[in-house]
TORKESE-312168 format. One record per residue: residue in one letter; x, y, z of N, C-alpha, C, O, CB in turn. Coordinates in nm, 4 decimals, decimal comma. Glycine has a CB too. Layout:
<sites>
SITE   residuo        n.u        n.v        n.w       ca.u       ca.v       ca.w        c.u        c.v        c.w        o.u        o.v        o.w       cb.u       cb.v       cb.w
SITE         A          X          Y          Z          X          Y          Z          X          Y          Z          X          Y          Z          X          Y          Z
...
</sites>
This chain:
<sites>
SITE   residuo        n.u        n.v        n.w       ca.u       ca.v       ca.w        c.u        c.v        c.w        o.u        o.v        o.w       cb.u       cb.v       cb.w
SITE         M    10,9490    10,8259    11,0259    10,9696    10,7401    10,9104    11,1182    10,7458    10,8737    11,1764    10,8537    10,8628    10,8788    10,7840    10,7896
SITE         T    11,1778    10,6293    10,8550    11,3209    10,6228    10,8263    11,3491    10,6595    10,6805    11,2603    10,6582    10,5952    11,3753    10,4823    10,8572
SITE         S    11,4750    10,6919    10,6555    11,5128    10,7281    10,5185    11,4985    10,6083    10,4240    11,4685    10,6263    10,3060    11,6576    10,7811    10,5151
SITE         S    11,5196    10,4871    10,4743    11,5037    10,3699    10,3864    11,3576    10,3528    10,3446    11,3302    10,3150    10,2307    11,5538    10,2415    10,4573
SITE         I    11,2637    10,3803    10,4351    11,1217    10,3721    10,3996    11,0876    10,4798    10,2969    11,0147    10,4538    10,2012    11,0323    10,3870    10,5258
SITE         V    11,1396    10,5993    10,3165    11,1133    10,7080    10,2212    11,1674    10,6708    10,0833    11,1011    10,6937     9,9822    11,1771    10,8411    10,2701
SITE         L    11,2872    10,6136    10,0791    11,3451    10,5714     9,9503    11,2630    10,4602     9,8864    11,2408    10,4611     9,7653    11,4900    10,5245     9,9695
SITE         L    11,2181    10,3645     9,9670    11,1339    10,2574     9,9131    11,0027    10,3124     9,8582    10,9573    10,2710     9,7515    11,1055    10,1526    10,0211
SITE         L    10,9420    10,4058     9,9314    10,8174    10,4669     9,8827    10,8410    10,5452     9,7543    10,7568    10,5442     9,6645    10,7573    10,5593     9,9897
SITE         A    10,9553    10,6132     9,7451    10,9881    10,6871     9,6226    11,0075    10,5908     9,5057    10,9601    10,6166     9,3951    11,1153    10,7727     9,6430
SITE         L    11,0771    10,4799     9,5302    11,0968    10,3793     9,4249    10,9641    10,3179     9,3841    10,9382    10,2979     9,2654    11,1935    10,2692     9,4719
SITE         W    10,8794    10,2877     9,4827    10,7480    10,2312     9,4535    10,6674    10,3274     9,3662    10,6045    10,2867     9,2686    10,6718    10,2003     9,5843
SITE         T    10,6704    10,4556     9,4030    10,5974    10,5574     9,3264    10,6518    10,5680     9,1845    10,5752    10,5746     9,0884    10,6060    10,6941     9,3963
SITE         L    10,7832    10,5696     9,1718    10,8450    10,5760     9,0387    10,8033    10,4565     8,9542    10,7691    10,4726     8,8371    10,9984    10,5815     9,0503
SITE         C    10,8058    10,3375     9,0117    10,7645    10,2172     8,9382    10,6185    10,2281     8,8940    10,5855    10,1949     8,7802    10,7844    10,0910     9,0255
SITE         E    10,5316    10,2743     8,9830    10,3896    10,2874     8,9484    10,3704    10,3845     8,8323    10,2962    10,3561     8,7383    10,3086    10,3345     9,0705
SITE         V    10,4376    10,4989     8,8393    10,4234    10,6009     8,7350    10,4786    10,5502     8,6021    10,4119    10,5613     8,4991    10,4954    10,7309     8,7763
SITE         V    10,5984    10,4953     8,6034    10,6597    10,4447     8,4802    10,5752    10,3329     8,4214    10,5517    10,3301     8,3006    10,8031    10,3946     8,5069
SITE         G    10,5294    10,2414     8,5047    10,4460    10,1309     8,4562    10,3174    10,1802     8,3913    10,2800    10,1325     8,2842    10,4124    10,0368     8,5704
SITE         Q    10,2503    10,2739     8,4543    10,1246    10,3252     8,3988    10,1465    10,4012     8,2683    10,0673    10,3891     8,1748    10,0559    10,4160     8,5001
SITE         I    10,2546    10,4799     8,2620    10,2859    10,5521     8,1375    10,3151    10,4517     8,0256    10,2704    10,4702     7,9125    10,4077    10,6483     8,1578
SITE         L    10,3891    10,3468     8,0567    10,4174    10,2435     7,9556    10,2890    10,1744     7,9111    10,2694    10,1523     7,7916    10,5169    10,1392     8,0108
SITE         F    10,2012    10,1399     8,0055    10,0740    10,0773     7,9687     9,9942    10,1689     7,8766     9,9406    10,1239     7,7752     9,9917    10,0432     8,0946
SITE         K     9,9860    10,2963     7,9112     9,9082    10,3908     7,8303     9,9671    10,4039     7,6896     9,8936    10,4027     7,5908     9,9036    10,5290     7,8988
SITE         R    10,0979    10,4162     7,6810    10,1622    10,4257     7,5488    10,1418    10,2980     7,4683    10,1206    10,3033     7,3471    10,3125    10,4543     7,5640
SITE         G    10,1483    10,1840     7,5352    10,1264    10,0569     7,4665     9,9855    10,0445     7,4128     9,9661    10,0004     7,2995    10,1553     9,9419     7,5593
SITE         V     9,8874    10,0823     7,4917     9,7476    10,0743     7,4484     9,7198    10,1763     7,3387     9,6474    10,1471     7,2435     9,6524    10,0967     7,5674
SITE         D     9,7769    10,2960     7,3516     9,7559    10,3986     7,2495     9,8141    10,3591     7,1143     9,7671    10,4057     7,0105     9,8169    10,5295     7,2946
SITE         A     9,9160    10,2734     7,1150     9,9787    10,2309     6,9896     9,8974    10,1257     6,9158     9,9241    10,0970     6,7991    10,1169    10,1772     7,0168
SITE         I     9,7987    10,0682     6,9829     9,7145     9,9673     6,9185     9,6147    10,0373     6,8274     9,5624    10,1435     6,8612     9,6409     9,8793     7,0243
SITE         D     9,5893     9,9784     6,7144     9,4960    10,0352     6,6166     9,3607    10,0617     6,6822     9,3000     9,9718     6,7404     9,4793     9,9403     6,4951
SITE         V     9,3144    10,1864     6,6721     9,1885    10,2244     6,7377     9,0676    10,1538     6,6774     8,9603    10,1525     6,7376     9,1687    10,3747     6,7290
SITE         R     9,0838    10,0960     6,5608     8,9708    10,0232     6,5010     8,9482     9,8887     6,5677     8,8446     9,8250     6,5485     8,9939    10,0029     6,3519
SITE         E     9,0478     9,8458     6,6473     9,0336     9,7198     6,7200     8,9295     9,7380     6,8307     8,9211     9,8439     6,8928     9,1708     9,6732     6,7793
SITE         A     8,8526     9,6356     6,8536     8,7544     9,6403     6,9618     8,8269     9,6385     7,0956     8,9192     9,5596     7,1164     8,6545     9,5217     6,9518
SITE         H     8,7847     9,7252     7,1850     8,8459     9,7297     7,3175     8,7836     9,6256     7,4086     8,6673     9,5883     7,3932     8,8317     9,8691     7,3790
SITE         F     8,8621     9,5805     7,5020     8,8220     9,4861     7,6053     8,7723     9,3534     7,5485     8,6739     9,2964     7,5958     8,7151     9,5475     7,6910
SITE         G     8,8402     9,3078     7,4499     8,8092     9,1770     7,3938     8,9368     9,0965     7,3800     9,0462     9,1490     7,4004     8,7384     9,1904     7,2577
SITE         L     8,9235     8,9706     7,3458     9,0387     8,8829     7,3327     9,1357     8,9331     7,2259     9,2571     8,9296     7,2455     8,9933     8,7416     7,2996
SITE         K     9,0819     8,9798     7,1129     9,1669     9,0276     7,0048     9,2501     9,1483     7,0502     9,3690     9,1575     7,0199     9,0814     9,0646     6,8822
SITE         F     9,1867     9,2394     7,1224     9,2568     9,3568     7,1736     9,3644     9,3153     7,2749     9,4767     9,3656     7,2722     9,1567     9,4551     7,2384
SITE         F     9,3281     9,2236     7,3631     9,4209     9,1764     7,4645     9,5439     9,1112     7,3999     9,6569     9,1367     7,4413     9,3509     9,0773     7,5584
SITE         L     9,5216     9,0283     7,3001     9,6336     8,9620     7,2327     9,7218     9,0627     7,1602     9,8439     9,0476     7,1582     9,5821     8,8573     7,1337
SITE         R     9,6614     9,1650     7,1009     9,7413     9,2702     7,0364     9,8215     9,3471     7,1399     9,9363     9,3841     7,1156     9,6510     9,3666     6,9570
SITE         A     9,7607     9,3711     7,2557     9,8304     9,4423     7,3629     9,9526     9,3632     7,4091    10,0563     9,4215     7,4407     9,7353     9,4678     7,4816
SITE         L     9,9405     9,2323     7,4128    10,0520     9,1486     7,4571    10,1680     9,1473     7,3578    10,2766     9,0994     7,3902    10,0039     9,0074     7,4804
SITE         R    10,1460     9,1985     7,2392    10,2549     9,2095     7,1414    10,3291     9,3419     7,1532    10,4243     9,3665     7,0791    10,2004     9,1940     7,0002
SITE         S    10,2866     9,4267     7,2452    10,3457     9,5589     7,2603    10,4647     9,5567     7,3570    10,4516     9,5092     7,4698    10,2402     9,6579     7,3090
SITE         P    10,5793     9,6072     7,3140    10,6941     9,6154     7,4052    10,6652     9,7060     7,5254    10,7153     9,6824     7,6354    10,8174     9,6668     7,3299
SITE         E    10,5841     9,8096     7,5033    10,5508     9,8999     7,6138    10,4686     9,8266     7,7208    10,4899     9,8459     7,8405    10,4728    10,0230     7,5612
SITE         I    10,3753     9,7431     7,6766    10,2946     9,6663     7,7726    10,3848     9,5724     7,8527    10,3705     9,5620     7,9745    10,1833     9,5853     7,6994
SITE         W    10,4762     9,5051     7,7864    10,5676     9,4151     7,8563    10,6601     9,4935     7,9494    10,6936     9,4464     8,0580    10,6502     9,3336     7,7555
SITE         G    10,7009     9,6119     7,9070    10,7813     9,6974     7,9955    10,7030     9,7342     8,1204    10,7567     9,7321     8,2312    10,8261     9,8250     7,9219
SITE         G    10,5754     9,7681     8,1022    10,4897     9,8002     8,2163    10,4734     9,6821     8,3101    10,4742     9,6982     8,4321    10,3538     9,8463     8,1683
SITE         I    10,4587     9,5628     8,2526    10,4461     9,4419     8,3352    10,5744     9,4184     8,4147    10,5687     9,3850     8,5331    10,4143     9,3185     8,2470
SITE         L    10,6886     9,4355     8,3511    10,8172     9,4180     8,4189    10,8326     9,5187     8,5331    10,8704     9,4817     8,6443    10,9333     9,4330     8,3187
SITE         V    10,8037     9,6444     8,5055    10,8161     9,7481     8,6085    10,7195     9,7208     8,7233    10,7540     9,7423     8,8395    10,7896     9,8882     8,5485
SITE         H    10,5992     9,6736     8,6922    10,5036     9,6417     8,7983    10,5495     9,5204     8,8807    10,5164     9,5096     8,9988    10,3646     9,6150     8,7379
SITE         G    10,6241     9,4310     8,8197    10,6820     9,3202     8,8957    10,7831     9,3715     8,9979    10,7859     9,3251     9,1118    10,7489     9,2192     8,8011
SITE         I    10,8652     9,4666     8,9571    10,9607     9,5291     9,0497    10,8843     9,6037     9,1587    10,9190     9,5971     9,2767    11,0568     9,6263     8,9739
SITE         E    10,7807     9,6740     9,1173    10,6971     9,7483     9,2123    10,6385     9,6544     9,3184    10,6338     9,6888     9,4365    10,5833     9,8219     9,1378
SITE         F    10,5949     9,5382     9,2764    10,5390     9,4391     9,3690    10,6421     9,4007     9,4754    10,6103     9,3940     9,5942    10,4921     9,3133     9,2920
SITE         A    10,7653     9,3755     9,4319    10,8711     9,3378     9,5264    10,8991     9,4514     9,6250    10,9187     9,4274     9,7441    11,0002     9,3003     9,4506
SITE         V    10,9008     9,5733     9,5754    10,9234     9,6891     9,6623    10,8079     9,7036     9,7616    10,8300     9,7320     9,8793    10,9390     9,8186     9,5783
SITE         W    10,6853     9,6841     9,7139    10,5675     9,6956     9,8011    10,5717     9,5926     9,9141    10,5379     9,6237    10,0283    10,4385     9,6781     9,7191
SITE         I    10,6125     9,4722     9,8822    10,6247     9,3676     9,9846    10,7260     9,4112    10,0911    10,7030     9,3917    10,2104    10,6678     9,2318     9,9202
SITE         E    10,8360     9,4692    10,0487    10,9368     9,5189    10,1434    10,8795     9,6315    10,2289    10,9027     9,6354    10,3497    11,0624     9,5681    10,0682
SITE         I    10,8049     9,7231    10,1672    10,7418     9,8319    10,2419    10,6472     9,7755    10,3478    10,6485     9,8188    10,4630    10,6653     9,9265    10,1465
SITE         L    10,5659     9,6790    10,3077    10,4705     9,6196    10,4022    10,5408     9,5471    10,5162    10,4852     9,5345    10,6253    10,3777     9,5230    10,3296
SITE         G    10,6611     9,5000    10,4921    10,7381     9,4371    10,5978    10,7898     9,5368    10,7007    10,8274     9,4985    10,8115    10,8530     9,3620    10,5385
SITE         Q    10,7916     9,6651    10,6638    10,8475     9,7667    10,7522    10,7445     9,8656    10,8064    10,7718     9,9358    10,9037    10,9538     9,8415    10,6800
SITE         L    10,6274     9,8718    10,7449    10,5243     9,9670    10,7878    10,3924     9,8955    10,8106    10,3646     9,7950    10,7453    10,5065    10,0790    10,6837
SITE         P    10,3111     9,9456    10,9017    10,1750     9,8922    10,9125    10,0956     9,9257    10,7852    10,1155    10,0310    10,7247    10,1032     9,9497    11,0386
SITE         L    10,0080     9,8372    10,7469     9,9264     9,8601    10,6268     9,8449     9,9887    10,6396     9,8215    10,0575    10,5403     9,8325     9,7405    10,6020
SITE         S     9,8022    10,0207    10,7603     9,7214    10,1413    10,7815     9,7994    10,2692    10,7537     9,7389    10,3748    10,7348     9,6687    10,1442    10,9236
SITE         I     9,9313    10,2621    10,7508    10,0155    10,3763    10,7133    10,0571    10,3637    10,5671    10,0480    10,4603    10,4914    10,1410    10,3853    10,8049
SITE         A    10,1027    10,2447    10,5269    10,1566    10,2248    10,3921    10,0523    10,2509    10,2837    10,0805    10,3186    10,1848    10,2107    10,0835    10,3781
SITE         F     9,9332    10,1975    10,3022     9,8333    10,2090    10,1957     9,7913    10,3537    10,1692     9,7845    10,3933    10,0528     9,7112    10,1267    10,2309
SITE         P     9,7630    10,4340    10,2713     9,7305    10,5743    10,2410     9,8474    10,6501    10,1763     9,8250    10,7391    10,0943     9,6884    10,6460    10,3686
SITE         L     9,9708    10,6156    10,2122    10,0855    10,6820    10,1495    10,0945    10,6508    10,0004    10,1561    10,7248     9,9237    10,2149    10,6401    10,2189
SITE         E    10,0326    10,5414     9,9614    10,0267    10,5029     9,8210     9,9620    10,6129     9,7353     9,9872    10,6212     9,6152     9,9492    10,3716     9,8058
SITE         S     9,8798    10,6956     9,7969     9,8088    10,7997     9,7215     9,9022    10,9053     9,6635     9,8610    10,9837     9,5780     9,7068    10,8668     9,8104
SITE         V    10,0267    10,9084     9,7085    10,1246    10,9997     9,6488    10,1376    10,9717     9,4994    10,1680    11,0617     9,4211    10,2624    10,9860     9,7186
SITE         T    10,1146    10,8474     9,4606    10,1265    10,8136     9,3186    10,0255    10,8893     9,2328    10,0514    10,9141     9,1151    10,1082    10,6639     9,2990
SITE         Y     9,9102    10,9266     9,2903     9,8130    11,0046     9,2131     9,8742    11,1366     9,1701     9,8559    11,1813     9,0569     9,6850    11,0294     9,2950
SITE         V     9,9468    11,1982     9,2619    10,0106    11,3265     9,2331    10,1177    11,3074     9,1263    10,1198    11,3784     9,0258    10,0721    11,3880     9,3618
SITE         A    10,2054    11,2119     9,1488    10,3154    11,1881     9,0556    10,2644    11,1496     8,9177    10,3189    11,1934     8,8164    10,4072    11,0792     9,1089
SITE         L    10,1607    11,0686     8,9136    10,1067    11,0249     8,7849    10,0403    11,1399     8,7101    10,0497    11,1483     8,5876    10,0064    10,9117     8,8053
SITE         L     9,9742    11,2275     8,7826     9,9120    11,3433     8,7189    10,0182    11,4319     8,6543    10,0014    11,4775     8,5412     9,8299    11,4240     8,8213
SITE         V    10,1261    11,4557     8,7257    10,2359    11,5360     8,6710    10,2973    11,4649     8,5501    10,3249    11,5280     8,4481    10,3444    11,5623     8,7795
SITE         A    10,3184    11,3341     8,5616    10,3789    11,2574     8,4520    10,2904    11,2562     8,3282    10,3411    11,2649     8,2163    10,4066    11,1143     8,4966
SITE         T    10,1593    11,2456     8,3461    10,0716    11,2464     8,2280    10,0763    11,3817     8,1591    10,0658    11,3898     8,0367     9,9264    11,2123     8,2673
SITE         R    10,0919    11,4866     8,2362    10,1035    11,6206     8,1766    10,2346    11,6335     8,0990    10,2366    11,6844     7,9869    10,0954    11,7301     8,2861
SITE         V    10,3439    11,5869     8,1597    10,4765    11,6024     8,1004    10,4994    11,5062     7,9838    10,5432    11,5479     7,8766    10,5832    11,5811     8,2061
SITE         F    10,4700    11,3776     8,0046    10,5065    11,2761     7,9055    10,3975    11,2456     7,8034    10,4274    11,2085     7,6899    10,5434    11,1503     7,9753
SITE         L    10,2722    11,2610     7,8426    10,1628    11,2306     7,7498    10,0942    11,3564     7,6980    10,0052    11,3490     7,6132    10,0605    11,1413     7,8173
SITE         R    10,1357    11,4710     7,7489    10,0811    11,6013     7,7076     9,9296    11,6110     7,7298     9,8596    11,6797     7,6554    10,1127    11,6265     7,5601
SITE         E     9,8799    11,5415     7,8328     9,7372    11,5499     7,8634     9,7073    11,6837     7,9311     9,7879    11,7347     8,0089     9,6929    11,4314     7,9541
SITE         V     9,5918    11,7387     7,9004     9,5485    11,8615     7,9645     9,4871    11,8250     8,0992     9,3991    11,7393     8,1075     9,4471    11,9400     7,8749
SITE         I     9,5343    11,8909     8,2038     9,4856    11,8624     8,3388     9,4013    11,9818     8,3851     9,4550    12,0909     8,4041     9,6049    11,8349     8,4384
SITE         P     9,2705    11,9625     8,4032     9,1843    12,0732     8,4454     9,2182    12,1215     8,5867     9,2716    12,0458     8,6678     9,0376    12,0307     8,4391
SITE         T     9,1873    12,2458     8,6147     9,2134    12,3062     8,7452     9,1522    12,2258     8,8586     9,2147    12,2070     8,9630     9,1603    12,4479     8,7487
SITE         R     9,0321    12,1793     8,8384     8,9648    12,1004     8,9415     9,0447    11,9771     8,9825     9,0485    11,9401     9,0999     8,8280    12,0581     8,8928
SITE         R     9,1078    11,9148     8,8850     9,1888    11,7968     8,9145     9,3123    11,8351     8,9951     9,3516    11,7624     9,0863     9,2300    11,7260     8,7846
SITE         W     9,3744    11,9497     8,9619     9,4896    11,9978     9,0385     9,4494    12,0278     9,1831     9,5254    12,0005     9,2760     9,5497    12,1239     8,9725
SITE         I     9,3312    12,0833     9,2014     9,2816    12,1094     9,3367     9,2675    11,9775     9,4132     9,3051    11,9681     9,5300     9,1455    12,1846     9,3320
SITE         G     9,2134    11,8771     9,3465     9,2010    11,7453     9,4081     9,3363    11,6888     9,4473     9,3506    11,6288     9,5538     9,1307    11,6496     9,3139
SITE         V     9,4359    11,7079     9,3612     9,5713    11,6607     9,3914     9,6266    11,7360     9,5124     9,6949    11,6774     9,5963     9,6648    11,6790     9,2686
SITE         G     9,5974    11,8642     9,5211     9,6405    11,9419     9,6377     9,5806    11,8870     9,7660     9,6471    11,8808     9,8694     9,6021    12,0886     9,6213
SITE         M     9,4550    11,8477     9,7582     9,3883    11,7893     9,8750     9,4517    11,6554     9,9128     9,4671    11,6248    10,0311     9,2380    11,7708     9,8473
SITE         I     9,4879    11,5766     9,8131     9,5560    11,4498     9,8396     9,6897    11,4769     9,9082     9,7253    11,4093    10,0046     9,5772    11,3696     9,7082
SITE         C     9,7633    11,5760     9,8581     9,8926    11,6107     9,9192     9,8747    11,6508    10,0653     9,9521    11,6103    10,1519     9,9604    11,7251     9,8411
SITE         A     9,7725    11,7302    10,0912     9,7456    11,7726    10,2292     9,7181    11,6511    10,3172     9,7664    11,6441    10,4303     9,6258    11,8706    10,2342
SITE         G     9,6420    11,5568    10,2668     9,6130    11,4356    10,3428     9,7374    11,3533    10,3701     9,7528    11,2981    10,4791     9,5120    11,3515    10,2695
SITE         V     9,8259    11,3444    10,2725     9,9504    11,2689    10,2907    10,0377    11,3371    10,3952    10,1004    11,2702    10,4774    10,0271    11,2556    10,1567
SITE         V    10,0420    11,4708    10,3922    10,1207    11,5434    10,4925    10,0652    11,5170    10,6326    10,1411    11,4922    10,7263    10,1207    11,6955    10,4624
SITE         V     9,9340    11,5225    10,6462     9,8723    11,4935    10,7769     9,9071    11,3518    10,8215     9,9400    11,3291    10,9379     9,7180    11,5110    10,7703
SITE         L     9,8999    11,2586    10,7304     9,9318    11,1203    10,7620    10,0780    11,1066    10,8034    10,1094    11,0378    10,9006     9,9017    11,0299    10,6424
SITE         G    10,1668    11,1719    10,7296    10,3092    11,1641    10,7596    10,3442    11,2245    10,8940    10,4314    11,1734    10,9642    10,3879    11,2324    10,6523
SITE         V    10,2777    11,3320    10,9306    10,3040    11,3987    11,0583    10,2575    11,3119    11,1746    10,3194    11,3116    11,2810    10,2344    11,5359    11,0632
SITE         T    10,1486    11,2383    11,1543    10,0939    11,1581    11,2634    10,1613    11,0218    11,2782    10,1372    10,9522    11,3768     9,9465    11,1386    11,2423
SITE         S    10,2449    10,9826    11,1827    10,3048    10,8480    11,1921    10,4362    10,8472    11,2600    10,4975    10,7414    11,2747    10,3210    10,7885    11,0578
</sites>
């Protein structure tokens, strides 16, 4: 795997993590008395700067993903996408102060092992 692919995957992962954190912060800022998964909730979400930030970052992520797919087979690129699970778990702990149970960390370790196996075979 070339250094440009590694950098693109790192950028893609960063975009995914930042976008998801922004979405979560945007949704958390909405009044909890609002009904979830309804038109009223959706319209309130669209008034959130964090939600729009997440949409913007995901737009950049989309462009990066298209570039990755132009350079890697989908059978390699898509499994490498699972690195974002690890990064997002760490980010939720650091930025959202979520408690991460041991079992979930074990699962992340298993994902890391799978990514290493995939990387060695490509």
